[in-house]
N, C-alpha and C positions, 0 to 999 in steps of 0.2 A: 609640876608633872604633868601630862595629861592622864583623865583617869580613865582605865580598861571600861570596855563597854564589850558586854554578850553581840556576837554576830546576828544580825536580825535577817532573818529569811523571807526574802522576797516573792510577793505574790508572783504566780504565775500568770505572763499575761494572756488575755483571754482572745481565742482564737478570731480573726477578722474573715468571718463567714465572709461579710458582702465581699471584701477586697479579694479573697480567693476565688468566687465563683464569676466574679467580674472580670478575673482576669483569665478564668478557664478559654480554650478557643477553638474551634474547629476550621481548617483551612478550607477555602473555594474550594482545593484541588478533591479533596473528598466528596463535598457535595458534586463534585461536577461526576466520579462514580456512580452515587446512589442520593439524586437530591431528595429521597425520601426517607432517609438517616435522621432520626432524633439523638440525643444525648440526652437522658437524665443525668445530672450528678447529685448525688448526698453529701453533703458536709456533716461530720457529727465529731462531736466534742465532749468532753465528761465523762466516756464510758469509764467504770470501774471495773478491774478485772478480780478483784478479790472479792468486791460483793457481788458481784452479775456473776461470778462462776457457778455457782450450782443451778443460777436459773439460767443460763445461757446454756447450760450441757443439756438442761430437762427441753428448754424449748429446741435446741438444736436438732434432740432423740424426735422430740414430734414432727418438727418439720421436716426430718429428713423419711421418716415412715411415708408420712404424706406423699410425699416427692418420687418415691419409690412406688406408690400405689398410682399417681400418676402417670408413668412413667409407664409401667406397665400398661395400663390401659390402653394409652395413645400407641403403641406399639402393637398391640394386639390387634389392631383397625386398620395401621398402615405400616411400614416401612421407615424407618428412621429417616432415607431420605427423602421420603415423601411427607413429611410431618410439617406443615405449610411454613414454618417460621424459620426451621432449618433449611429446608429448600431455598430459602430468601437467602438466608445468610453462606450458603456453598455458591450461588449464582454471584453473591458479592466477593466472595474470595477469589471467584475466575477473573473478576473485572479488574483488579491490581494481580494478574498473574501468579499467583498460589493456585496450589492443586487440591481441591478439598477432600479426594480421596485418600492423600496421604497427609494435609493438614486440616487438621480438624475443627473447625469452631467451639470454643468453649461449651456451648449448647451441644452442640450436637456429641462431644465428647461426654458430655454427662447426663445427656439422658440416654446416651448408648450403657452408659454405667450402673446407672439408678435401678435397671430392672433386676442387675445381680447383686445391686448395694453400693451407694453412693461411699467416696473415698472420705475418712474422716480425718482431718487436719488440726484444727482447734475451734474454739467455738462460735466465732465470728464467722472464718472461712464456712464452716458447714452450714450454717444458718444462710449465709448470700448464697452458695452453693445451691441449698432445698428448693430457695424463692426462683433461684433461675429456673430451675425443674418447673415447679409449678406453675409459674407463668409465661414459660416458654421464652425466655428473654437472656441475651449474652448478659450476665454482670461480674462485676470484680470490683474487689476491694482493697486499697490499700494505705498501707503507715503513713499517715503526713508527719511524721518526725521524718522519716526519710527522705523527704519533699525537698529538691532544691527549684523554689519557683512553683509554677501549678501546672495544670494539666494541660496539655495540646496535643490536640489530633493532629499530625499530620501525614504525607508522604517521605517515606526517609530520600535522604541522599548517599546513603548507603555506609555512612562513616560515624554515625552513631554510635556509641557504648551501652550495649546490653549484659548487664549482669547476672549472670545464670550459672548452672551448674552443667556438667559433661561428664559423666561417667563417674560421678560422686563428686567431682573434684570442684572447685569454681572456676568460671572464665569469663573471659570477656567475649561475647561473641558482637556481630554486626549484622543488620537487616540488608537486605536487598533493596537495591535501588527502585525506587517509587514503590516499596510496602507501605500498606497504611500501620501506623506504628501510634500509640500514646506515648509521650515522652514529656519530660521536664527541663529543665535548663542543664541537669548535668547528665543527660541522656535517656535512653527508652526508657520506661517502666513496661509496658507492654508491646508485646510484638503482633503483627498481623491480625490488628485490630482489637483480637480478645482472643487471642490466642493462647498466648502463656506471657504470664506477669513474670516480671523481673526480682533480682531477692533483693535487693538495695529496700525497696519500698513495699514488702510483702508484710502481711499482718502478721506480729507476735501475739502473745499471750499476755504480754504488759500493754499493748495496744491502749490507748488514751484519745486518740485523736485519728480518725480515717476520714477516707474519700470514697464514696461508692458509686461508681460508673454502670450505668443500662443503658446497652444500646439496642437500638428499635429501629427495625427497617417495616414495610409493610409486608404483609397485612397487618402488622400490630397497629391496632388505631392510641389514638392519643391517650383516649381512656383506659386503654391497656396497659399503656404505660405509665400513667398515673396511678394506679392500681397496682402493680407491682413497686412502686417508690413507697406506695404507703403502705403494704404490707411490712416492705424490707425498713422503716419509718419507726413504725410501731411495735418491731420488733425488738431495733435498738434503743428503744426510748425506756425500753424496761432492765437497761444494763447498766445501769446506773441512777442515783437519786439527781444526779445535776446533768442529766444527757441534755443536749440540745443539737438539735438538727435544724437544717436549711439544706435549700435544693434550688437548681436553675436547669431549666431544660431550654438546650440550644439545638436550630432547627437550622435550615436552611433560608428560609425565612425572615 
């Protein structure tokens, strides 16, 4: 008779940073709209929700306070629609048929809210929202556990699934044909470039691996984009003892 054996826990495979980042892509049709567009992708693994909890909340509080102060200073000098980076994104939205006065890019929406108080969601989301306002760049974060394949920025056919909430209930919507969307093999992860993220890949309290996407248009320089990514990477690196961060910039060239 064979001897009984205790089950052996198998180690979790290490995230394939190089493979994931190499397969992420931006379609030429997007660069045709804005040749100045660049995407900085950060892949993060080893986030420890329990160990990092107190630090994450403290870091988020400090960043949010700084972001709210920065937004107040910016808006004291200029209307929100005339802030250079927000104006660039309003122009980009018009290029694919969106109405920026009705559909606000994530940077504009956050900057408008920051003056009276940024929303609080969870520590990871709060940190990247604050960095978005501080560096004036649209920035989104998603849980890699919800991904099917890798990130792909393209123009929608119109039949892609987008898992969202309407009236408090989960629903599946579809983007407009020609709309700029981030997607994976299962459907849309973010509509209208950086307007609204879906539920399927949303960051959770227990997220351990994530991808962060920073969207840049002129007048944001490559140095400015790198600075925003460095700030984010430094904050994330403190959210666990084994955090690993890798990055890639995708541009028209």
